[in-house]
VOPAGU-2260 file (C-alpha; in pm, 1 decimal, decimal comma):
REM VOPAGU-2260
SITE   aa  ch    i         X         Y         Z
SITE  MET   A    0   11491,5    3061,1  -17151,3
SITE  LYS   A    1   11288,3    2811,1  -16960,8
SITE  LEU   A    2   11352,7    2467,6  -16854,7
SITE  GLY   A    3   11129,8    2192,3  -16921,3
SITE  LEU   A    4   11085,5    1803,2  -16912,2
SITE  GLY   A    5   10925,4    1576,2  -17170,8
SITE  LEU   A    6   10761,3    1298,6  -17111,3
SITE  TYR   A    7   10618,9     978,4  -17295,3
SITE  ARG   A    8   10292,6     878,4  -17281,4
SITE  HIS   A    9   10274,8     658,9  -17014,0
SITE  MET   A   10   10440,7     899,7  -16811,2
SITE  LEU   A   11   10166,7    1194,1  -16809,0
SITE  HIS   A   12   10090,7    1167,7  -16430,6
SITE  GLN   A   13   10156,9    1345,4  -16088,3
SITE  ASP   A   14   10479,5    1158,5  -15980,5
SITE  TYR   A   15   10676,8    1281,8  -16308,3
SITE  TYR   A   16   10514,9    1601,7  -16282,3
SITE  ALA   A   17   10640,6    1611,7  -15963,2
SITE  PHE   A   18   10949,0    1525,3  -16072,6
SITE  ALA   A   19   10950,7    1762,8  -16287,1
SITE  VAL   A   20   10880,4    2043,7  -16065,5
SITE  GLN   A   21   11173,6    1898,6  -15778,2
SITE  THR   A   22   11412,8    1930,4  -16032,9
SITE  GLY   A   23   11362,9    2300,4  -16129,0
SITE  CYS   A   24   11131,9    2253,4  -16487,5
SITE  THR   A   25   10895,7    2503,9  -16547,3
SITE  HIS   A   26   10728,7    2348,6  -16841,8
SITE  VAL   A   27   10632,4    1977,3  -17013,7
SITE  VAL   A   28   10639,6    1861,7  -17342,8
SITE  ALA   A   29   10371,5    1569,3  -17391,8
SITE  HIS   A   30   10392,9    1256,4  -17633,6
SITE  LEU   A   31   10035,5    1149,6  -17633,5
SITE  VAL   A   32   10147,1     890,0  -17964,7
SITE  ASP   A   33   10223,7     517,1  -17742,3
SITE  TYR   A   34   10599,8     412,4  -17905,7
SITE  PHE   A   35   10609,6     116,0  -17686,6
SITE  ARG   A   36   10270,0     -20,3  -17769,2
SITE  GLY   A   37   10265,7    -390,7  -17843,1
SITE  GLY   A   38   10702,0    -348,4  -17896,8
SITE  SER   A   39   10873,4    -613,9  -17721,9
SITE  SER   A   40   11219,3    -441,1  -17727,8
SITE  ASN   A   41   11193,1    -112,4  -17613,2
SITE  PRO   A   42   11258,0     -31,4  -17190,9
SITE  ARG   A   43   10948,2     173,2  -17082,4
SITE  ASN   A   44   11198,6     369,1  -16845,4
SITE  ASN   A   45   11393,7     516,6  -17131,5
SITE  GLN   A   46   11380,1     630,4  -17495,2
SITE  PRO   A   47   11266,3     404,6  -17746,5
SITE  THR   A   48   11552,8     239,1  -17941,2
SITE  GLY   A   49   11412,2     -12,1  -18147,0
SITE  ASP   A   50   11674,4    -319,5  -18284,7
SITE  LYS   A   51   11842,7    -196,9  -18583,8
SITE  ASP   A   52   11566,5    -236,3  -18817,9
SITE  GLN   A   53   11257,4    -385,8  -18602,8
SITE  PRO   A   54   10972,9    -120,4  -18573,7
SITE  TRP   A   55   10900,8      24,2  -18191,5
SITE  GLY   A   56   10548,9     -74,0  -18092,3
SITE  LEU   A   57   10168,0     -37,5  -18326,4
SITE  ALA   A   58   10060,5     284,0  -18398,0
SITE  GLY   A   59    9724,0     379,6  -18239,3
SITE  ASP   A   60    9323,9     368,2  -18316,5
SITE  PRO   A   61    9320,8     558,6  -18688,0
SITE  ASP   A   62    8951,8     589,3  -18610,7
SITE  LYS   A   63    9023,9     816,0  -18233,5
SITE  LEU   A   64    9208,7    1111,0  -18242,1
SITE  TRP   A   65    9359,3    1336,3  -17972,4
SITE  ALA   A   66    9001,9    1474,2  -17852,5
SITE  LEU   A   67    8937,7    1814,4  -17711,0
SITE  GLN   A   68    8847,2    1713,7  -17392,4
SITE  GLU   A   69    9136,0    1484,7  -17345,3
SITE  LEU   A   70    9385,7    1795,2  -17394,6
SITE  PHE   A   71    9207,7    2019,8  -17205,8
SITE  SER   A   72    9223,7    1743,7  -16905,8
SITE  LEU   A   73    9607,4    1705,8  -16984,9
SITE  LYS   A   74    9653,6    2084,8  -16938,4
SITE  ARG   A   75    9459,6    2127,7  -16620,8
SITE  GLU   A   76    9632,3    1828,0  -16471,8
SITE  ILE   A   77    9980,3    1969,5  -16566,1
SITE  GLU   A   78    9845,7    2309,4  -16478,8
SITE  ALA   A   79    9763,1    2161,5  -16098,3
SITE  ALA   A   80   10111,7    2022,5  -16052,3
SITE  GLY   A   81   10271,6    2404,8  -16095,4
SITE  LEU   A   82   10379,7    2358,5  -16486,6
SITE  LYS   A   83   10270,1    2464,7  -16835,8
SITE  LEU   A   84   10241,0    2262,7  -17124,0
SITE  GLU   A   85   10443,9    2363,8  -17413,1
SITE  ALA   A   86   10419,3    2116,2  -17691,7
SITE  ILE   A   87   10282,1    1818,3  -17822,8
SITE  GLU   A   88   10565,5    1622,1  -17964,1
SITE  ASN   A   89   10486,3    1407,5  -18246,6
SITE  LEU   A   90   10156,7    1290,5  -18489,1
SITE  ASP   A   91   10048,5     930,8  -18456,5
SITE  PRO   A   92   10134,6     710,0  -18773,1
SITE  ALA   A   93    9772,2     626,5  -18751,0
SITE  HIS   A   94    9651,0     956,1  -18815,2
SITE  TRP   A   95    9898,4    1134,2  -19123,1
SITE  HIS   A   96   10015,7     833,1  -19248,7
SITE  ASP   A   97    9927,3     858,0  -19630,0
SITE  ILE   A   98   10093,8    1245,4  -19574,4
SITE  LEU   A   99   10383,4    1069,1  -19587,3
SITE  LEU   A  100   10312,4     815,4  -19835,9
SITE  ASP   A  101   10126,3    1011,2  -20072,9
SITE  GLY   A  102    9873,3     718,3  -20018,2
SITE  PRO   A  103    9470,8     687,5  -20065,5
SITE  LYS   A  104    9399,6     816,0  -19698,3
SITE  ARG   A  105    9593,0    1167,9  -19764,0
SITE  ALA   A  106    9270,3    1399,7  -19756,6
SITE  LEU   A  107    9155,5    1263,2  -19473,7
SITE  HIS   A  108    9492,2    1271,7  -19316,9
SITE  ILE   A  109    9492,0    1600,9  -19434,4
SITE  GLU   A  110    9183,3    1673,0  -19246,2
SITE  ASN   A  111    9321,1    1436,7  -18929,9
SITE  VAL   A  112    9616,7    1728,3  -18859,8
SITE  LYS   A  113    9390,6    2027,6  -18926,7
SITE  THR   A  114    9174,7    1879,3  -18664,2
SITE  ILE   A  115    9427,0    1830,9  -18401,0
SITE  LEU   A  116    9562,9    2187,7  -18428,8
SITE  ARG   A  117    9219,0    2356,2  -18423,6
SITE  ARG   A  118    9153,9    2131,0  -18107,6
SITE  MET   A  119    9482,6    2198,9  -17958,5
SITE  GLY   A  120    9439,1    2577,9  -18014,5
SITE  GLU   A  121    9107,3    2583,4  -17853,0
SITE  ALA   A  122    9304,0    2390,0  -17540,0
SITE  GLY   A  123    9556,1    2670,7  -17560,8
SITE  ILE   A  124    9895,5    2411,0  -17656,2
SITE  PRO   A  125   10118,9    2675,8  -17858,9
SITE  ILE   A  126   10358,1    2382,0  -18047,1
SITE  LEU   A  127   10313,8    2058,8  -18225,7
SITE  GLY   A  128   10628,7    1908,3  -18288,6
SITE  TYR   A  129   10634,7    1678,8  -18580,1
SITE  ASN   A  130   10907,8    1480,2  -18801,7
SITE  PHE   A  131   10867,0    1432,2  -19138,6
SITE  SER   A  132   10996,6    1136,0  -19244,0
SITE  ILE   A  133   10914,4     786,0  -19368,2
SITE  ALA   A  134   11146,6     568,9  -19203,4
SITE  GLY   A  135   11147,0     777,9  -18878,4
SITE  VAL   A  136   11435,6     703,7  -18584,7
SITE  CYS   A  137   11588,1     401,5  -18670,6
SITE  GLY   A  138   11922,3     242,1  -18731,8
SITE  ARG   A  139   11992,8     299,6  -18338,2
SITE  VAL   A  140   12162,9      50,9  -18120,8
SITE  HIS   A  141   12215,0      33,9  -17719,1
SITE  GLY   A  142   12469,4      -4,0  -17484,4
SITE  PRO   A  143   12701,0     121,8  -17209,5
SITE  PHE   A  144   12876,6     406,8  -17418,9
SITE  ALA   A  145   12828,4     650,2  -17201,4
SITE  ARG   A  146   13062,2     759,9  -16916,9
SITE  GLY   A  147   13108,4     496,8  -16668,4
SITE  GLY   A  148   12935,3     245,9  -16870,6
SITE  ALA   A  149   12631,8     460,3  -16871,2
SITE  VAL   A  150   12349,0     305,7  -17108,5
SITE  SER   A  151   12312,1     504,8  -17404,1
SITE  VAL   A  152   12217,5     493,3  -17731,7
SITE  GLY   A  153   12423,4     522,4  -18077,4
SITE  MET   A  154   12468,7     437,0  -18456,6
SITE  ASP   A  155   12675,8     150,6  -18558,7
SITE  GLY   A  156   12655,1     207,7  -18960,9
SITE  PRO   A  157   12389,6     223,7  -19255,3
SITE  VAL   A  158   12101,6      42,9  -19224,6
SITE  ASP   A  159   11954,0      -6,8  -19560,9
SITE  THR   A  160   11716,1    -295,2  -19510,2
SITE  PRO   A  161   11368,1    -207,3  -19695,5
SITE  ILE   A  162   11116,9    -107,1  -19507,6
SITE  PRO   A  163   10791,7    -335,2  -19469,3
SITE  ASN   A  164   10461,1    -245,6  -19637,0
SITE  GLY   A  165   10247,4    -132,2  -19317,3
SITE  VAL   A  166   10506,2      17,2  -19152,5
SITE  VAL   A  167   10595,2     430,5  -19168,7
SITE  TRP   A  168   10793,7     637,0  -18914,5
SITE  ASN   A  169   10938,4     323,4  -18773,3
SITE  MET   A  170   10615,3     206,9  -18633,6
SITE  ILE   A  171   10364,1     -63,2  -18781,9
SITE  TYR   A  172    9997,1     129,8  -18908,0
SITE  ASP   A  173    9864,6    -211,9  -19042,9
SITE  GLU   A  174    9928,4    -529,4  -18925,3
SITE  HIS   A  175    9769,8    -706,1  -19186,2
SITE  ALA   A  176    9928,1    -554,0  -19470,8
SITE  GLY   A  177   10019,6    -772,4  -19755,8
SITE  ASP   A  178   10382,4    -876,5  -19828,2
SITE  GLY   A  179   10636,6    -622,2  -19991,8
SITE  VAL   A  180   10832,5    -362,7  -19931,4
SITE  LEU   A  181   10771,3      11,5  -19964,8
SITE  PRO   A  182   10900,6     143,2  -20286,7
SITE  THR   A  183   11200,5     401,4  -20258,6
SITE  ILE   A  184   11125,6     726,6  -20366,5
SITE  SER   A  185   11335,9    1044,9  -20446,3
SITE  HIS   A  186   11447,6    1352,6  -20235,7
SITE  ASP   A  187   11262,1    1555,8  -20432,1
SITE  GLU   A  188   10957,5    1379,6  -20439,2
SITE  LEU   A  189   10973,5    1379,4  -20052,2
SITE  TRP   A  190   11040,0    1740,5  -20056,3
SITE  ARG   A  191   10718,5    1779,1  -20279,1
SITE  ARG   A  192   10466,7    1641,8  -20019,0
SITE  LEU   A  193   10627,9    1798,9  -19728,2
SITE  GLU   A  194   10550,7    2159,4  -19919,6
SITE  ARG   A  195   10210,6    2020,2  -20006,5
SITE  PHE   A  196   10143,8    1933,3  -19656,8
SITE  LEU   A  197   10250,1    2269,8  -19466,9
SITE  GLY   A  198   10084,4    2454,2  -19771,4
SITE  GLU   A  199    9767,4    2265,9  -19682,8
SITE  VAL   A  200    9799,6    2315,4  -19261,9
SITE  LEU   A  201   10014,5    2628,6  -19203,6
SITE  PRO   A  202    9742,5    2843,8  -19260,8
SITE  VAL   A  203    9515,1    2588,8  -19009,4
SITE  ALA   A  204    9780,2    2656,7  -18777,6
SITE  GLU   A  205    9809,3    2991,9  -18781,9
SITE  ALA   A  206    9456,0    3073,5  -18777,5
SITE  SER   A  207    9494,7    2863,5  -18444,1
SITE  GLY   A  208    9767,5    2991,0  -18278,3
SITE  VAL   A  209    9985,1    2719,6  -18302,5
SITE  GLN   A  210   10390,4    2649,6  -18459,5
SITE  LEU   A  211   10424,0    2323,4  -18655,1
SITE  ALA   A  212   10786,3    2261,9  -18513,1
SITE  ALA   A  213   11008,6    2025,1  -18765,5
SITE  HIS   A  214   11279,3    1749,7  -18634,7
SITE  PRO   A  215   11536,9    1723,7  -18838,0
SITE  ASP   A  216   11628,7    1363,4  -18945,4
SITE  ASP   A  217   11783,9    1138,7  -18686,8
SITE  PRO   A  218   11999,4     967,8  -18729,5
SITE  PRO   A  219   12079,8    1271,3  -19004,9
SITE  MET   A  220   12203,9    1040,7  -19279,2
SITE  PRO   A  221   12102,6    1124,5  -19638,4
SITE  THR   A  222   11891,2     765,5  -19668,3
SITE  MET   A  223   11782,8     541,8  -19439,7
SITE  ARG   A  224   11595,8     203,2  -19496,9
SITE  ARG   A  225   11645,8     314,1  -19870,7
SITE  GLN   A  226   11430,3     607,8  -19802,8
SITE  PRO   A  227   11543,1     946,0  -19862,3
SITE  ARG   A  228   11540,4    1224,1  -19537,0
SITE  LEU   A  229   11454,4    1609,8  -19533,4
SITE  VAL   A  230   11699,7    1789,9  -19289,0
SITE  TYR   A  231   11997,4    1584,5  -19280,2
SITE  GLN   A  232   12277,3    1861,5  -19311,7
SITE  PRO   A  233   12201,9    2236,4  -19099,5
SITE  HIS   A  234   12158,1    2404,2  -19417,3
SITE  LEU   A  235   11879,3    2190,5  -19522,9
SITE  TYR   A  236   11681,9    2346,2  -19200,0
SITE  GLN   A  237   11724,8    2681,7  -19425,3
SITE  ARG   A  238   11501,7    2535,7  -19691,3
SITE  LEU   A  239   11162,3    2432,1  -19482,0
SITE  ILE   A  240   11206,9    2771,8  -19331,0
SITE  ASP   A  241   11160,5    2891,5  -19684,8
SITE  ILE   A  242   10911,7    2693,4  -19826,2
SITE  ASP   A  243   10642,5    2956,8  -19595,4
SITE  PRO   A  244   10702,5    3256,8  -19403,9
SITE  SER   A  245   10451,8    3189,8  -19167,0
SITE  PRO   A  246   10547,7    3233,9  -18803,8
SITE  SER   A  247   10367,5    2904,4  -18734,3
SITE  ASN   A  248   10649,6    2764,0  -18944,2
SITE  LYS   A  249   10900,4    2664,2  -18691,2
SITE  LEU   A  250   11172,9    2448,0  -18602,4
SITE  GLU   A  251   11194,9    2112,2  -18343,8
SITE  PHE   A  252   11563,9    2200,6  -18288,0
SITE  CYS   A  253   11716,7    1907,8  -18168,8
SITE  LEU   A  254   12126,2    1948,9  -18075,6
SITE  GLY   A  255   12201,6    1612,3  -18083,9
SITE  THR   A  256   12114,4    1510,3  -18391,9
SITE  LEU   A  257   12254,0    1868,2  -18555,0
SITE  GLY   A  258   12584,6    1744,5  -18387,6
SITE  GLU   A  259   12526,8    1424,7  -18568,2
SITE  MET   A  260   12545,2    1559,5  -18883,8
SITE  THR   A  261   12856,1    1536,5  -19072,4
SITE  GLY   A  262   13026,2    1849,5  -19191,9
SITE  ASP   A  263   13053,9    2178,8  -19039,7
SITE  GLY   A  264   12837,7    2426,8  -18943,5
SITE  PHE   A  265   12699,5    2368,2  -18576,6
SITE  TYR   A  266   12748,4    2683,9  -18452,1
SITE  GLU   A  267   12677,9    2844,3  -18727,6
SITE  ALA   A  268   12356,3    2718,4  -18697,1
SITE  VAL   A  269   12207,0    2792,0  -18406,8
SITE  GLU   A  270   12331,4    3145,0  -18459,4
SITE  SER   A  271   12132,0    3192,4  -18808,2
SITE  TYR   A  272   11825,8    2978,7  -18714,7
SITE  SER   A  273   11761,3    3147,3  -18363,4
SITE  ARG   A  274   11847,4    3478,3  -18510,0
SITE  GLN   A  275   11572,6    3382,2  -18721,5
SITE  GLN   A  276   11350,5    3301,1  -18464,6
SITE  ARG   A  277   11234,8    3033,6  -18635,8
SITE  LEU   A  278   11305,9    2802,7  -18291,4
SITE  GLY   A  279   10967,1    2633,8  -18154,7
SITE  TYR   A  280   11126,8    2489,6  -17873,3
SITE  VAL   A  281   11515,4    2261,8  -17804,0
SITE  HIS   A  282   11630,0    1944,7  -17747,9
SITE  PHE   A  283   11922,4    2012,3  -17553,1
SITE  ARG   A  284   12150,9    1688,2  -17591,7
SITE  ASN   A  285   12514,5    1573,3  -17627,1
SITE  VAL   A  286   12661,0    1359,7  -17865,4
SITE  ALA   A  287   13062,5    1214,4  -17953,7
SITE  GLY   A  288   13113,7    1112,5  -18322,8
SITE  ARG   A  289   12913,8    1193,3  -18637,1
SITE  VAL   A  290   12678,1     957,8  -18827,0
SITE  PRO   A  291   12694,9     683,7  -18915,3
SITE  GLN   A  292   12924,2     628,4  -18590,2
SITE  TYR   A  293   12853,2     853,2  -18273,1
SITE  ARG   A  294   12723,9     748,6  -17953,5
SITE  GLU   A  295   12506,8    1004,9  -17703,5
SITE  THR   A  296   12645,5    1055,7  -17365,0
SITE  PHE   A  297   12637,9    1284,2  -17073,8
SITE  ILE   A  298   12522,6    1610,0  -17135,1
SITE  ASP   A  299   12885,9    1750,8  -17008,2
SITE  ASP   A  300   13095,8    1451,5  -17189,7
SITE  GLY   A  301   13036,9    1497,3  -17565,6
SITE  GLU   A  302   13172,3    1691,0  -17847,6
SITE  ILE   A  303   12895,8    1995,7  -17833,1
SITE  ASP   A  304   13017,1    2327,3  -17621,5
SITE  MET   A  305   12652,0    2369,4  -17425,1
SITE  ILE   A  306   12761,0    2629,9  -17279,0
SITE  ARG   A  307   12824,8    2803,6  -17579,4
SITE  VAL   A  308   12512,4    2685,5  -17746,3
SITE  LEU   A  309   12312,4    2880,9  -17450,9
SITE  SER   A  310   12491,0    3214,8  -17485,2
SITE  ILE   A  311   12429,3    3219,0  -17866,4
SITE  LEU   A  312   12060,2    3158,3  -17786,8
SITE  HIS   A  313   12057,9    3379,5  -17494,0
SITE  ARG   A  314   12180,6    3670,4  -17724,0
SITE  ASN   A  315   11968,7    3634,9  -17990,6
SITE  GLY   A  316   11673,1    3652,4  -17746,5
SITE  PHE   A  317   11553,0    3284,9  -17746,1
SITE  ASP   A  318   11272,7    3257,0  -17421,1
SITE  GLY   A  319   11136,5    2929,4  -17492,4
SITE  VAL   A  320   11190,4    2628,6  -17366,4
SITE  LEU   A  321   11497,5    2373,7  -17380,1
SITE  ILE   A  322   11435,7    2005,0  -17278,5
SITE  PRO   A  323   11676,9    1709,3  -17266,8
SITE  ASP   A  324   11538,5    1481,3  -17503,8
SITE  HIS   A  325   11710,0    1184,2  -17365,1
SITE  THR   A  326   12004,3    1116,0  -17167,2
SITE  PRO   A  327   12267,7     824,9  -17054,6
SITE  GLN   A  328   12074,7     618,5  -16772,2
SITE  ILE   A  329   12290,7     590,4  -16453,3
SITE  THR   A  330   12311,5     283,7  -16285,3
SITE  CYS   A  331   12108,8     281,3  -15963,2
SITE  ASP   A  332   11792,8     203,4  -15890,2
SITE  ALA   A  333   11577,8     524,5  -16116,2
SITE  PRO   A  334   11813,5     540,7  -16410,3
SITE  TRP   A  335   11590,4     711,4  -16606,3
SITE  HIS   A  336   11534,5     985,2  -16299,7
SITE  ALA   A  337   11852,1    1011,2  -16201,2
SITE  GLY   A  338   12046,1    1062,8  -16588,6
SITE  MET   A  339   11729,6    1338,8  -16649,5
SITE  ALA   A  340   11840,1    1519,1  -16308,7
SITE  HIS   A  341   12158,5    1528,7  -16381,4
SITE  THR   A  342   12109,1    1705,3  -16719,5
SITE  LEU   A  343   11861,6    1926,2  -16544,0
SITE  GLY   A  344   12059,3    2011,3  -16294,3
SITE  PHE   A  345   12348,0    2093,9  -16578,2
SITE  VAL   A  346   12127,5    2302,3  -16748,3
SITE  ARG   A  347   11951,0    2519,1  -16497,1
SITE  ALA   A  348   12290,8    2594,9  -16323,4
SITE  ALA   A  349   12390,3    2727,9  -16676,4
SITE  LEU   A  350   12071,4    2899,8  -16766,7
SITE  MET   A  351   12140,9    3074,9  -16389,2
SITE  SER   A  352   12539,7    3135,3  -16472,3
SITE  ILE   A  353   12414,3    3322,4  -16803,4
SITE  GLU   A  354   12137,2    3500,8  -16696,7
SITE  ARG   A  355   12311,3    3692,4  -16392,4
SITE  ALA   A  356   12615,2    3764,4  -16596,4
SITE  SER   A  357   12391,2    3935,7  -16852,9
SITE  GLU   A  358   12204,8    4136,2  -16535,0
SITE  ARG   A  359   12586,5    4190,5  -16401,0
SITE  GLN   A  360   12686,4    4322,4  -16774,8
SITE  LEU   A  361   12295,8    4557,1  -16761,6
SITE  SER   A  362   12408,5    4689,5  -16414,3
SITE  LYS   A  363   12748,3    4787,4  -16529,5
SITE  GLY   A  364   12611,1    5001,6  -16851,9
SITE  ARG   A  365   12371,2    5186,8  -16625,9
């Protein structure tokens, strides 16, 4: 297994690459969507949270896809710093909103995704993480929830406020949309849209040597803002996998989101999906509580046994990248850096311990 760091767009520069190397990372997962653009409520040194039912910010330029040269340049910069670019996480709503909404620009947006996949393949970037969700990541609150009053995020109950026109995936893609709200659709309709999407783009992903890795719904509620969710229970990941046997149909495996899900089966899910070799990369995050009431915690302080998770992944031969997608902020002059360094140190030590135990076992076997 490899240790990586997820970096938001404004973090894609030498200072953060140096931080990644210094904390023991070998890989980067890059966010090219600027979630903070035009937003007023999101601290740029933490993950975007919003205010319950408020969008993060403005989507990008609908006519400007990520250029091949931009991808090449990013990869070269990261490699020059001694790291590898493992994935691009998330598509810009400006480039694919009508795939989610089944709107009039759907055919154009399918071509957008195909173009992005081909460019990623040409640039040698192996994974595209995506979240097939109309409401997106919403309904979260932030406050001094973690150990010692460290600022973290969580959820304090369902959010049923409808989504206004011009908003999808918790970002504004049309500032001039008319009044009104998005009509509610059924779970079956959302699954139909996903199946149609995968049927059209997976052949291009496979031909390009790129994996599409699906994130579960966060928060994992059956509905959010009057819209259905796809993967809000661990077993629903299997339905997604079973849509298409393509080796490019993978999972962006978020432990925190899985831990927030109601019901049992967390460790069984880790076992099943890693044994099936369906993990693209892993979001390594701990939580306490279940939806609709939960809090994100320090990596060593939640309800998930993270060492047990690593042991399962190791036993099943997972050799991909682990990143701490979120951490509580530690009270100091660099709260994001300190929180990330704490988590990365924990994971690096745990990986070293598991690997050395495995080496000792092999030596005894000889």
